[in-house]
Structures are given as structure tokens and as C-alpha cells.
VEXGU-80645 format. One line per field, with one value per residue (C-alpha): residue in three letters; x, y, z. Coordinates in steps of 0.25 Angstrom, whole numbers, always signed. Layout:
<recs>
type	ALA;... $
u	X;... $
v	Y;... $
w	Z;... $
</recs>
This chain:
<recs>
type	MET;GLU;GLU;ILE;THR;VAL;GLU;ILE;GLU;ARG;LEU;GLY;LYS;HIS;GLN;ASN;LEU;THR;ARG;SER;GLN;GLU;ARG;LYS;TYR;ASN;GLN;LEU;SER;ALA;GLU;PHE;GLU;GLY;LEU;ASP;THR;GLU;ARG;ARG;GLN;LEU;GLU;ARG;ASN;ALA;ASP;ILE;GLU;ASN;LEU;ARG;ASN;LEU;TYR;GLN;SER;GLY;GLN;VAL;LYS;ILE;GLU;ARG;GLY;VAL;PRO;GLY;ASN;GLY;LEU;GLY;GLY;PHE;GLY;ASP;MET;SER;SER;ALA;ASN;GLY;SER;VAL;ARG;ASP;LYS;ALA;LEU;ARG;ALA;ILE;GLU;ARG;VAL;GLN;GLY;CYS;PRO;ASP;ASP;ALA;LYS;HIS;ARG;ALA;PHE;LYS;VAL;LEU;ASP;THR;ALA;LYS;GLY;ALA;GLU;LEU;SER;SER;PHE;ALA;ARG;TRP;ALA;VAL;VAL;ALA;SER;ASP;ALA;HIS;TYR;GLU;ARG;ALA;MET;ALA;LYS;ILE;PHE;ARG;ASP;PRO;VAL;ASN;GLY;HIS;ARG;GLU;TRP;SER;ASP;GLU;GLU;LEU;ARG;ALA;PHE;GLN;GLN;VAL;GLN;GLU;TYR;ARG;ALA;MET;SER;LEU;GLY;SER;ASP;THR;ALA;GLY;GLY;TYR;LEU;VAL;PRO;PHE;THR;LEU;ASP;PRO;SER;ILE;ILE;LEU;THR;ASN;SER;GLY;THR;SER;ASN;PRO;LEU;ARG;LEU;ILE;SER;ARG;VAL;GLU;THR;THR;ALA;THR;ASP;SER;TRP;ASN;GLY;VAL;THR;SER;ALA;GLY;VAL;VAL;ALA;HIS;TRP;ASP;ALA;GLU;ASN;VAL;GLU;THR;THR;ASP;ASP;SER;PRO;THR;LEU;GLY;GLN;PRO;SER;ILE;PRO;VAL;ARG;LYS;ALA;THR;ALA;PHE;VAL;ALA;ALA;SER;LEU;GLU;VAL;THR;MET;ASP;SER;ASP;LEU;GLY;ARG;GLN;LEU;ALA;GLY;VAL;PHE;VAL;ASP;ALA;PHE;ASP;ASN;ILE;GLU;GLY;GLN;ALA;PHE;THR;THR;GLY;SER;GLY;SER;GLY;GLN;PRO;LYS;GLY;VAL;VAL;THR;ALA;VAL;ASN;ALA;VAL;SER;GLY;SER;VAL;ILE;THR;ASP;ALA;THR;ASN;ALA;ILE;ALA;ALA;SER;GLN;ALA;PHE;ASN;MET;GLN;SER;VAL;LEU;PRO;ALA;ARG;TRP;ARG;PRO;ARG;ALA;GLN;TRP;MET;ALA;ASN;LEU;SER;ILE;MET;ASN;MET;PHE;ARG;LEU;LEU;PRO;GLN;ALA;ALA;GLY;LEU;ASN;TYR;PRO;MET;VAL;ASP;ASP;SER;THR;TYR;PRO;PRO;LYS;MET;LEU;GLY;TRP;ASN;PHE;ARG;GLU;ASN;SER;HIS;MET;ASP;GLY;THR;LEU;GLY;ALA;GLY;ALA;ASP;ASN;VAL;LEU;LEU;ALA;GLY;ASP;PHE;THR;GLN;PHE;CYS;ILE;VAL;ASP;ARG;VAL;GLY;THR;THR;VAL;GLU;PHE;ILE;PRO;HIS;ILE;PHE;GLY;SER;ASN;GLY;ARG;PRO;THR;GLY;THR;ARG;GLY;TRP;TYR;ALA;TYR;LYS;ARG;THR;GLY;SER;ASP;VAL;LEU;VAL;PRO;ASP;ALA;PHE;ARG;LEU;LEU;ASN;LEU;ASN;GLY $
u	+354;+353;+339;+334;+340;+332;+319;+321;+324;+311;+303;+310;+304;+290;+286;+277;+279;+268;+269;+273;+283;+289;+290;+297;+307;+310;+312;+321;+329;+331;+335;+345;+352;+353;+359;+368;+373;+375;+383;+392;+394;+398;+408;+414;+415;+423;+432;+435;+438;+447;+454;+456;+462;+472;+475;+478;+487;+495;+491;+484;+485;+472;+471;+459;+450;+441;+427;+417;+403;+396;+387;+374;+370;+383;+389;+404;+411;+425;+428;+431;+423;+427;+416;+405;+410;+410;+396;+391;+398;+390;+377;+378;+382;+369;+360;+349;+342;+353;+361;+375;+380;+374;+382;+395;+393;+391;+403;+412;+408;+412;+425;+429;+422;+430;+428;+414;+409;+412;+405;+393;+391;+394;+383;+373;+376;+373;+360;+354;+357;+350;+338;+330;+331;+327;+314;+312;+312;+303;+292;+294;+293;+280;+274;+282;+273;+272;+282;+292;+281;+284;+299;+305;+316;+327;+321;+319;+334;+338;+331;+336;+351;+348;+343;+355;+364;+356;+357;+372;+375;+365;+363;+351;+347;+340;+326;+315;+323;+325;+338;+336;+340;+353;+345;+337;+347;+349;+362;+368;+361;+366;+354;+354;+342;+349;+358;+350;+358;+370;+379;+378;+381;+394;+399;+407;+397;+402;+394;+397;+391;+395;+391;+401;+411;+426;+435;+449;+453;+467;+471;+482;+497;+506;+518;+532;+545;+556;+571;+581;+585;+574;+565;+551;+539;+527;+516;+506;+492;+482;+470;+456;+445;+431;+420;+406;+394;+381;+368;+354;+344;+330;+318;+303;+293;+279;+269;+255;+251;+246;+259;+266;+257;+256;+270;+284;+288;+302;+308;+299;+304;+319;+317;+310;+321;+332;+325;+323;+338;+343;+335;+340;+354;+355;+353;+362;+374;+373;+371;+370;+375;+383;+375;+365;+366;+377;+386;+383;+394;+390;+390;+404;+410;+404;+411;+425;+428;+439;+429;+418;+419;+411;+405;+399;+388;+374;+377;+382;+394;+403;+415;+411;+411;+425;+430;+425;+431;+444;+446;+442;+455;+460;+459;+444;+441;+442;+429;+423;+408;+398;+386;+375;+360;+352;+349;+364;+368;+358;+364;+378;+371;+367;+382;+392;+406;+411;+407;+404;+403;+391;+396;+387;+393;+385;+386;+373;+378;+382;+376;+379;+381;+395;+400;+415;+417;+412;+399;+388;+378;+365;+362;+349;+353;+364;+360;+352;+349;+358;+354;+359;+369;+378;+374;+382;+379;+390;+398;+410;+419;+423;+411;+418;+423;+409;+406;+392;+392;+380;+378;+372;+359;+347;+336;+321;+311;+296;+286;+273;+263;+263;+254;+247;+245;+234;+242;+234;+241;+241;+242;+257;+270;+283;+298;+309;+322;+336;+350;+363;+372;+382;+391;+402;+413;+427;+435;+429;+441;+435;+423;+420;+407;+402;+395;+388;+386;+381 $
v	+515;+506;+511;+509;+494;+491;+497;+489;+476;+479;+480;+468;+459;+461;+450;+459;+474;+484;+494;+505;+496;+492;+507;+509;+498;+503;+517;+512;+504;+516;+524;+514;+513;+528;+529;+517;+524;+537;+529;+523;+536;+542;+531;+533;+548;+545;+535;+545;+556;+547;+542;+557;+560;+548;+553;+567;+562;+554;+541;+534;+536;+536;+530;+531;+519;+513;+518;+507;+507;+500;+488;+496;+490;+481;+488;+486;+478;+481;+489;+476;+468;+476;+486;+476;+468;+480;+483;+469;+470;+482;+477;+464;+472;+480;+469;+468;+456;+447;+437;+441;+427;+429;+443;+436;+426;+436;+444;+431;+429;+444;+442;+429;+430;+435;+439;+436;+429;+441;+450;+442;+439;+454;+458;+448;+453;+468;+465;+454;+462;+474;+477;+483;+470;+462;+471;+469;+454;+454;+462;+451;+440;+446;+449;+442;+448;+463;+464;+472;+483;+487;+488;+501;+507;+502;+488;+488;+492;+481;+471;+475;+474;+460;+456;+463;+454;+442;+445;+447;+435;+424;+425;+417;+415;+428;+425;+426;+425;+435;+435;+433;+444;+443;+442;+431;+423;+409;+408;+418;+417;+405;+397;+385;+376;+372;+360;+351;+358;+364;+364;+378;+382;+374;+372;+382;+391;+398;+408;+409;+418;+407;+393;+386;+388;+385;+383;+378;+367;+361;+349;+359;+359;+348;+354;+346;+346;+350;+347;+358;+362;+352;+357;+357;+350;+356;+357;+364;+360;+354;+363;+358;+367;+363;+368;+368;+371;+378;+370;+376;+374;+379;+381;+384;+391;+393;+403;+406;+420;+423;+421;+429;+441;+440;+437;+441;+430;+435;+432;+419;+414;+416;+407;+397;+396;+396;+384;+377;+379;+375;+362;+358;+362;+354;+341;+345;+350;+337;+326;+334;+326;+338;+335;+347;+350;+353;+342;+338;+337;+322;+319;+325;+319;+305;+305;+306;+292;+298;+306;+295;+287;+274;+266;+252;+254;+259;+266;+279;+278;+288;+282;+287;+301;+299;+293;+304;+315;+307;+305;+319;+326;+336;+348;+347;+344;+358;+362;+348;+346;+334;+333;+322;+320;+323;+308;+304;+316;+310;+296;+302;+309;+296;+291;+294;+298;+285;+273;+276;+292;+300;+311;+310;+311;+323;+336;+343;+354;+363;+367;+362;+349;+343;+329;+326;+341;+344;+351;+341;+346;+340;+338;+332;+328;+318;+303;+301;+287;+274;+264;+255;+261;+273;+284;+297;+300;+309;+320;+327;+338;+352;+358;+370;+360;+359;+371;+376;+386;+395;+404;+417;+421;+413;+416;+416;+415;+418;+409;+418;+406;+392;+383;+370;+357;+362;+374;+384;+394;+389;+403;+401;+407;+401;+406;+397;+400;+394;+395;+388;+381;+370;+362;+352;+347;+354;+345;+331;+327;+337;+328;+314;+307;+295;+285;+273;+262;+250 $
w	+412;+424;+427;+413;+413;+426;+420;+407;+415;+423;+410;+404;+415;+410;+401;+392;+391;+390;+379;+389;+395;+381;+378;+391;+389;+375;+381;+392;+382;+373;+384;+389;+375;+374;+388;+384;+372;+380;+390;+379;+373;+386;+388;+374;+376;+389;+383;+371;+381;+389;+377;+372;+386;+384;+370;+374;+385;+376;+383;+370;+355;+347;+333;+324;+323;+312;+314;+316;+311;+323;+321;+317;+303;+305;+293;+290;+300;+295;+308;+315;+325;+337;+336;+334;+346;+355;+350;+353;+367;+370;+365;+373;+385;+384;+383;+394;+399;+394;+404;+406;+402;+388;+387;+392;+381;+370;+376;+375;+360;+357;+364;+357;+343;+331;+317;+310;+323;+332;+322;+320;+335;+339;+329;+334;+348;+344;+337;+346;+359;+354;+364;+353;+345;+357;+359;+344;+345;+357;+349;+338;+347;+353;+340;+328;+317;+321;+332;+323;+321;+336;+334;+337;+328;+337;+337;+322;+320;+330;+322;+309;+315;+319;+305;+299;+308;+305;+290;+291;+301;+298;+283;+279;+294;+294;+288;+298;+311;+322;+330;+345;+354;+362;+375;+370;+362;+367;+359;+368;+381;+388;+394;+404;+408;+420;+422;+412;+401;+407;+395;+391;+406;+407;+392;+384;+376;+364;+355;+340;+328;+318;+315;+324;+335;+333;+345;+348;+357;+361;+370;+375;+375;+381;+387;+388;+396;+387;+390;+388;+374;+368;+357;+363;+358;+350;+360;+351;+354;+345;+343;+340;+334;+338;+330;+335;+325;+330;+327;+325;+337;+335;+343;+339;+348;+345;+352;+351;+345;+359;+366;+356;+359;+374;+378;+378;+368;+366;+379;+380;+367;+371;+383;+375;+365;+375;+382;+369;+364;+378;+378;+364;+367;+380;+372;+361;+370;+377;+367;+353;+341;+335;+322;+319;+334;+345;+349;+364;+374;+377;+362;+360;+372;+369;+356;+362;+368;+377;+384;+387;+399;+397;+408;+405;+416;+418;+431;+437;+446;+454;+448;+434;+438;+445;+433;+423;+432;+432;+417;+413;+409;+420;+410;+410;+425;+431;+424;+422;+425;+425;+416;+417;+416;+429;+431;+430;+440;+450;+448;+452;+464;+470;+470;+481;+477;+482;+490;+505;+503;+505;+494;+482;+468;+465;+474;+473;+483;+472;+459;+449;+457;+457;+455;+459;+459;+445;+442;+438;+427;+423;+408;+405;+391;+395;+397;+410;+410;+411;+401;+390;+381;+382;+392;+393;+407;+413;+407;+413;+408;+405;+398;+393;+383;+377;+369;+365;+354;+351;+339;+342;+336;+339;+329;+331;+319;+320;+314;+314;+313;+316;+308;+312;+305;+297;+292;+301;+311;+325;+332;+335;+331;+332;+334;+328;+335;+332;+337;+334;+344;+345;+355;+356;+365;+363;+371;+373;+383;+392;+395;+400;+397;+405;+396;+402;+392;+401 $
</recs>
């Protein structure tokens, strides 16, 4: 299996496979799956033999269980979500060419989700991670009109399973769309365009299979000193229930007929969509209004007066950073970070920590750079110029209290011909992709925002 994996990865490095290479790829994949099935059967037989020996020695008791029906065809789910979850775990573990952090993120959802959300996510993981489905989609991307005619029986069955999942989980959202394979889905594969949009890298990121994410927050319990034989006080905490809805983000890509014929458009489109969604999300996660789009961290913090530090000047000063660090509650300081536009970061770079010292405010000897011991992150969507009016120039806080929520299941719809202004074809085709994501601050007190209103 290791030798087959090496050969498959070698073939996967080719941008375009010849027919003989594609046949070899399919043969190796089928052989790998056969060996993997045999491996699992051998492990199961060994487990059964071990259990039989323990039973015969009187060390364990065996009870008859409820037979499951697997996930094929989905069928009756009354046997509980455990079997579906286990199948999803195995499916994700076998995915090739997928970053480890994407797998870990999926594992986390399977460990924490319950009920209908667990069932929906587990089914998505099984059908979207099928290697046959990814190959089927690659053929569709390469030739959207006739690509399905090249499908093998396994690829056809995988595609039908995905369509069955879409009909069950997405309702009317199934017409004309194709579910993006697990290894290409930007809703599960975390991306980061560098320090210009670091919020996905440092914030809390959750995944849901529903239209919102619901959490629980608490200010904590206040303890008291009690005298002897005196009734204690009720110190029960007040719980908050933040709810973050997911909003629809879309991207449209057009390509000439020649490009669709001559290139491996499947992988290229995935990169294009990831970049497009990353750009629009960077702005929304920073300054989004929360109406029809995610609520940005600056927007949410700026709405809470106790978290805003106002300075009636038009200049950056070292004392501003010292003051922000001092007033941030102690609970949030151990994981606190700074965030600002690059031009604001450079203004702090020019300042010494105190008069007469040669130590600059920003320490660039590490990556990311630090200011007063905290990581300093660049966010190009924050205010970068100092002028008339309010400028939100510097944000500090524990970014695990800013939550980004992704709904799994990015969808791509194919548009066979694009027409010009005269109603005639332009020789191009289009792909319309959409995903759903949301964001909001869970605890505004975990942040402090510097507002210059000079």
C-alpha cells in the first residue's frame, strides 16, 4: 500500500495525464482500495479472534447488538449515528492529497456534533471524500458537456451517492450544482494568504452543517469567603448563547473553450475559488456589517463602548499601546495579539519604547513580529491612514473570542455558454461557486480597539 501511494502521488504531480497514465492511476487506486479492504478485514478478524479468546476465558461478556446497514444508499438511520460517524472517520483518514489540518478540522466536527448535524456532516464527509467522486468531477471540469461519458462504474456510483446526499440535505439547492470534493472544498480546507488576512489563522474556526452556529458563553463564577454556619450565596453564572448565522458568498469564473480542453481545470478552479473567497472574507471578517454578510471583528468591538479607547489626536504614540495593554482584562492577556494595517505597523516601528531608549516598539527578530511581547499581525483591511474622522487603527485582544463559522458543502454550477451583448456566444464557459460562512465576536471584553478621532 505504501508503494502504491508513492506511485499515485508521483502520477498526481502531472498537470495532465495521458490515457495510459490515467489507466494506471485508476488501476493503482482500485488496487489500493482492494488492499485496504483486505487490511480492514484482517484487522476485524484479529479483533474477533481476540474477543473470542477473552470470552472463552471468562474475562468479558458478549451481548447481541443491533445490526447496522452501513451508509450505502443511506437507507434507514435508526441504528444510531455511531456507525455513520465511524464510516466518516475512516473515509477522511483515507483521503489522499489533503492537508492534515483539513482532516483534523473534520475530525473535530465529528467529535463535537450531535444529532441531525452529526448525521449530515458525516454523510457529507463520506460522499465528498470518495476518490472516485473526485475523479468524476475532474472529468466534468475538463469537459462539462461530455465528461460524464468517460465515467467508470465506480465514478458513476460515487456521483449518484453525492446527488442523493444533496437531495436529502440541501432540498431545493440541488438543481444544476455539483458538490465540490473534500480535497478541494474551501469550506473545510483552511487557507491563508499571508499576514494580510490572518483572521482564519488566529481566530476560533467552527464548522457546521446547519444554517447557524450556537455557542455558550459565561462571565464565570464569583467565589466568596463564608463565615462558619452561614448560608452560602448563589454564585451560579449567567450564560450567554451567541448565535452566528452563515451568509452566502459567491464567485464566478469564466474560461475559454480552449482552456477547458487543454488544461486540468479542476485543480486550477479550486485555487481560483479559494483565492476569491479568501479576499472577500478578509474584508468581511474585519469590517463586515453583519447584515447579509459576516460581522467583522472591528465592527463588533467598535459597537461596545467599553472596548473602545478613544484618542483625540491624529498621531501614533507609544503610550497608546502601553495603555491598551494595561486596560485589557487579565483573563485575555495570555493569548492576546495585536492587529493593524501595515502602514500603522510601520509607524510603531519608528517609535522607541521610551524616550532615550534604542529599543523599537516592534521587534522584527521573530515571525510574526512582536510589540510589547504580543504577536503583531498585519490586516490590510483595517484603517491605514490618519485623517479627519474616526480611524480604527489598532486592535488588541484574544482572537479565540472571535468565531468564524463555515457551513460545509461548497457548490459549483456549470454555465455551458456565456453570451455577449448582442446575444451571441463568446466562446467561453462559466463556473458559479457559492459557499456559506459567518463570523462574530463572542466576548467583546476580550478586545480593545484604538480609535483616533482627531
